[in-house]
Structure formats: structure tokens, C-alpha cells
C-alpha positions in Angstrom: 4.7 32.8 -24.5 7.7 32.1 -22.2 11.0 31.6 -23.9 13.1 28.7 -22.6 16.8 29.0 -22.8 19.0 26.1 -23.8 20.5 25.9 -20.3 17.0 25.5 -18.8 16.1 22.9 -21.3 19.2 20.9 -20.5 18.9 21.1 -16.8 15.3 19.9 -17.0 16.7 16.5 -17.9 19.7 16.6 -15.5 20.6 13.3 -13.9 20.2 14.7 -10.4 16.5 15.2 -11.1 16.0 11.5 -11.4 14.8 9.5 -8.3 17.6 7.9 -6.3 18.0 4.1 -5.9 16.6 4.4 -2.4 13.5 6.3 -3.6 12.9 3.7 -6.3 13.3 0.9 -3.7 10.8 2.6 -1.4 8.3 2.9 -4.3 8.9 -0.8 -5.2 8.3 -1.8 -1.6 5.0 0.1 -1.5 3.8 -1.1 -4.9 1.4 -3.8 -3.5 -0.3 -1.1 -1.4 -0.5 1.3 -4.4 -2.0 -1.5 -6.6 -4.5 -2.4 -3.9 -5.6 1.3 -3.4 -6.0 1.6 -7.2 -8.2 -1.5 -7.3 -10.3 -0.1 -4.5 -10.6 3.2 -6.3 -11.6 1.3 -9.5 -14.4 -0.5 -7.6 -15.7 2.8 -6.1 -15.6 4.5 -9.5 -17.6 1.7 -11.1 -20.3 2.0 -8.4 -20.7 5.8 -8.6 -23.8 5.8 -10.8 -25.6 2.7 -9.5 -26.9 1.1 -6.4 -24.4 -1.6 -5.2 -25.7 -5.1 -5.5 -24.6 -7.9 -3.1 -21.8 -8.8 -5.4 -20.6 -5.2 -5.5 -20.7 -5.0 -1.7 -18.4 -8.1 -1.7 -16.1 -6.5 -4.2 -15.8 -3.4 -2.1 -15.2 -5.4 1.1 -12.6 -7.6 -0.7 -10.8 -4.5 -2.0 -10.8 -2.8 1.4 -9.3 -6.0 3.0 -6.7 -6.1 0.4 -5.7 -2.5 1.1 -5.6 -3.1 4.8 -3.4 -6.3 4.3 -1.1 -4.4 2.0 -0.7 -1.5 4.6 0.0 -4.0 7.3 2.7 -5.7 5.2 4.3 -2.4 4.3 4.4 -1.3 7.9 5.8 -4.6 9.0 8.5 -4.4 6.4 9.4 -0.9 7.5 9.4 -1.9 11.1 11.6 -4.9 10.4 14.1 -2.7 8.6 14.3 -0.2 11.5 14.2 -2.9 14.2 10.8 -2.0 15.6 7.6 -4.0 15.6 4.3 -2.9 14.1 
């Protein structure tokens, strides 16, 4: 078993290892996209062991549209910040 020194244990929780405010803002800006992708993944996982019904097909389609809309919004937000257009 590896021995960990006190210095290694303390630097593992050093403040410079925390995400910066800019990184947290970027995560926050992309959170709708992350949530939409998780929802699409949940739908796909639920349908792994069965044949999709018409309702399931609609759920997949709705989740895909939600992901696409979230991606569009994130890209437009980034383009607005940089002065470009998406």
C-alpha cells in the first residue's frame, strides 16, 4: 500500500485545485445542455431491453430536439459573448 505524506494530503485540497469562477460560469452556462443530454441518455437506457413503442419514439424525438435546442442556445450565447453569430 502506498504511503501518503502529510504534505501530499494537504496539497490534495489546496485552493488552487478548485475550479475558477470562469470555469464555474462556463459550467453554469452549459447546464441546460448537460441536463438535456442526461435526459436523452435516460430515455435511451430505458429502451435498451425492449422494442420502442410509439410513445417511446416520441420521447426519444422530444429528447433529441431538446438537446439540439440547448446546443443552439449555448452556441448562440458563446457567439454573442465573442461578437460572432452562430
